[in-house]
Phi, psi and omega in degrees: 000318187293318173293327175294316180296317182291327179297308185295319177299316177304308177308313183301318175294324171298309176304312182300323177297324174290320179297321183295313178295324177291317184293322181294317178294319179298316185290325180297315181297308180305311189296317187278311192257352184056039178249124176273105195264090177286351179266007181300319175298333179277337169292331173300307178303315177305320176296316176301316186286323176302316180291328178296322182285323180274342182302321177300333182268309186265352188077169185299310189291327171295317176302314180304322177282321191274315189304312178299329182284323176291328176293317175305309181301314175296319171307315178306310183301313182301316186294320180295317187278330192235296194299324187294343177287350185241010183299318187269011178255172176297147180306341182286342176291317180290326181293313177298322183294311186285332176298318180285327183291325178301316179290331170300315181293324184291317181287332174295319177302307178307319184290315187281313186251354179092161186279341181277153182284150177231148185271151165257119181293139185246148165303148193294324187290335176290341178281348182281140179288154184285339173199167180292327180286316176264055187298335183274359176249109181266167181298331180292328177294315174299316175300313181298319175301316181298317181290328173296315182297315177298319180290321176296316180297319175303313182297310181300322178292318177296323178289333179270328189248346183270154175298315183293320173303321179289323176298318178298317179299316182290324183294326182299325184271321182204090186289324182300312181296321174301317181293322177295343178273002175101005180282130176287095186293332182296312176294327182289319180296321181299309177308312181299319182294321177304310184299318180295324178283331178297323178290322176293319176302315180296316180297326178296318176296315178297319178295323182298323179289336180267312188244357182085182184245139170204155186297336181267008189300332182278346180294318179293340180255350182292305182297312180301328180294319176296320183290324176305319178297318186290312180293320186285328180111120180306134175097349181242109178289325173299313176299328177290319179305305182293324181292321179298317178290323182299307181290338176285316176296314179307308183300318181292323180288322175298328177300331181294316190263324183209082185302328177302333184256013179298327179269322177305324183295336177292321179283335180286326177292322180294313181301316179297314181298315181296330180285309184284317182218084192302327182285357185091162191296328180227016184279171176255148187291132179090353184291326178295335176275000000 
């Protein structure tokens, strides 16, 4: 039983790590631009497919580095051509726009790479277990957690210490004041959207090495990522981080005792948090409005 629990906790941390990267990208876009990006899961799939396309030429490590930045570049173009047109409208417009665009991206992936799943090849040593006792923990899982930790630490350091990061944080609280101080909020929003897509692309490359690639792969991670934001609290990136890990581990532990409720427990946690603390565990009053 101890090994079973450890196995599921490990799975929960891995899944939670995907939720964290996805949810942080979603939260960045939502907090600054008030855009509900339903195409975010498709940017995850795009990052994975770009890595799959680049890996024969650049190898796995080159694809891991380049694919997220290409995803961010495509996200930048999408923001400039489409998303920026709904910034001053009700958030439902962004929801409907990105919801429709998600189907376009999904069909484009089917057309380019086919409807069937494809594997992303990994270096041989990453597929090996770390020991005979912990045979269910491969070096790739350790590597994924390390990359997520590095990415999250880098994001928080960027937001805290860089000039652009400070402007993004300030814009989350009062975008009009930031604009009145001479900051080009159009460029700020564009850059912020690209960073969110970069995180989605990175999580797509990591997920492709774990579960393979298919055009619908982002769908299973999108809704839990939104829930992670709600549980952690809109406006709080630290809350989003905690919310993603919480629901990932909770779903994995539920699998040990009652597998049929592994998905329902995520929604139960969200319902409980909304009843007890509607702003989320670390959210700020009024952010949802």
